[in-house]
C-alpha positions, 0 to 999 in steps of 0.5 A, spaced: 499 500 500 505 504 501 509 504 495 502 505 491 501 511 495 508 513 495 508 516 487 502 521 489 505 523 496 512 524 493 509 530 488 504 532 492 509 534 498 515 536 492 511 541 489 510 545 496 518 546 496 517 552 493 512 555 498 517 554 503 523 558 498 519 563 497 517 564 504 524 564 506 529 567 500 529 574 502 531 574 509 538 569 508 542 568 502 541 561 498 547 557 500 546 560 507 539 559 507 540 551 505 546 551 510 541 551 515 536 547 512 541 541 512 545 542 519 538 541 522 536 535 519 543 532 521 540 535 528 534 530 527 537 524 524 543 523 527 541 522 534 536 517 530 541 513 527 546 512 533 539 510 537 537 505 532 544 502 531 543 503 523 549 505 519 552 505 513 558 499 511 564 502 510 566 508 508 566 506 501 558 507 501 558 513 506 562 515 500 557 514 494 551 516 499 555 523 501 556 524 492 548 523 492 547 528 497 551 533 493 549 532 487 541 532 489 541 537 495 548 541 494 548 542 487 541 541 483 538 546 490 544 551 491 543 552 482 536 553 483 535 557 489 541 561 487 538 563 480 531 565 483 535 569 489 538 573 483 532 574 479 530 568 475 522 567 474 520 561 477 517 558 471 522 559 466 527 556 473 522 550 472 522 549 465 529 547 465 529 543 471 522 540 468 528 537 462 530 532 467 526 526 466 528 526 458 535 527 460 535 521 465 532 517 460 538 518 455 543 517 460 539 511 463 540 507 458 547 506 457 549 507 463 544 503 467 542 498 461 535 501 462 532 500 454 526 505 453 521 503 449 517 507 444 511 509 449 515 512 454 519 517 450 512 518 447 510 520 454 517 523 455 515 528 449 508 529 452 510 531 459 515 536 456 509 539 452 504 539 458 509 542 463 511 548 457 503 549 457 502 549 464 507 554 466 505 559 460 503 564 464 510 565 468 514 564 461 509 570 457 514 576 457 519 572 461 525 574 455 523 582 456 528 586 458 530 585 466 526 579 466 532 576 470 534 570 464 541 572 464 547 567 462 549 566 470 542 564 470 541 560 466 548 557 467 546 556 474 540 552 472 543 548 467 547 546 473 541 543 478 539 540 472 544 536 470 546 535 478 538 531 479 539 527 474 546 525 476 544 524 482 538 520 481 542 515 476 548 514 482 543 513 487 540 508 483 547 504 480 551 506 487 547 507 493 541 502 492 544 497 497 546 502 502 541 503 509 536 507 507 537 512 514 545 511 514 545 513 507 540 519 508 544 522 514 550 521 510 547 525 504 546 531 507 553 531 510 556 531 503 551 536 501 552 541 507 559 541 506 558 543 499 554 548 500 557 551 507 563 551 502 560 555 498 556 560 503 563 562 507 566 563 500 560 567 497 555 570 502 555 574 509 551 568 512 546 573 515 539 571 517 533 575 518 530 570 524 523 572 522 517 568 523 516 566 516 523 565 515 522 560 522 515 557 518 520 556 511 526 553 515 522 548 519 517 546 512 523 545 509 526 540 513 520 536 515 517 535 509 521 536 503 528 534 506 526 529 511 519 527 507 520 527 500 528 526 499 526 519 503 521 518 499 524 518 492 530 515 495 525 508 496 522 510 489 528 509 486 530 503 489 524 500 487 523 502 480 526 504 473 530 510 473 526 512 467 520 512 470 521 515 477 523 521 474 517 521 470 513 523 476 517 530 476 513 532 470 507 533 475 510 537 479 508 544 475 501 541 474 501 539 482 503 547 484 499 550 479 494 547 482 495 548 490 497 555 488 489 555 485 486 553 492 491 558 496 493 563 493 486 563 489 491 563 481 486 562 476 488 556 472 486 558 465 483 553 459 491 552 457 493 550 464 488 546 465 490 541 458 498 542 460 495 539 467 491 532 463 497 532 458 502 532 463 498 526 468 497 521 462 504 522 461 507 520 467 501 514 466 504 513 459 512 512 462 511 508 469 506 503 466 512 502 461 517 496 465 524 498 462 527 492 459 535 491 462 540 490 455 543 483 457 550 484 460 
């Protein structure tokens, strides 16, 4: 039952990330914000790890988990947070990162031996169209002067895209046998080393401890960094990488629905069509069982 509900819960949780990020963005610089977030996660999870006695099997497994953490928590979140902090429109950022399912599928074949059927590729293309339609209002006028779409911001989002794609493939290939709790702890150790170094190198570490920042920080720690990431690692262990990555097509759709109910943002007919396409795309992708190529 848990595995049946896990994809739905993951998409719902992951989609709320923009709320916490938006709430806290004005009160702390991106790498400082992420460093605080990851340190609090470690303060929560490390005692649990000690009490339960669960651990990684040697430094090789710890190292693999740290690499995964640097990629998904450090590189992906760092790139997105940094670009939005410097004026990148959230819709454009989301569109760039939404290329992750396609990039993951292209790389999973040669690196993991997953052969993708024509139906899978059709689903990926359909999902991309759906994501563009959902984000269309935010993209309108995005390339006007002063839009925030600068070379550094685009580069930061491309780095984020590579980070989350590489982390998914790396986790599937090298870290699926690691105890989940131990692996998660060491992921955040790797992540905090990366973003902490960036914070000290490029930022002032100034934090405004406002109520909304505390709310954002608590939400991102408990719901995203512990809840959603744990579900993502579970899904990667249980499913083919290309199928799991297809879930990210539903994130813009789910975010649009949440924004409608929370902020009364109206969904246009075009967005509703995009939502329907993205949903069909995920059903097509998850309904295909990628075949392994012979060794």
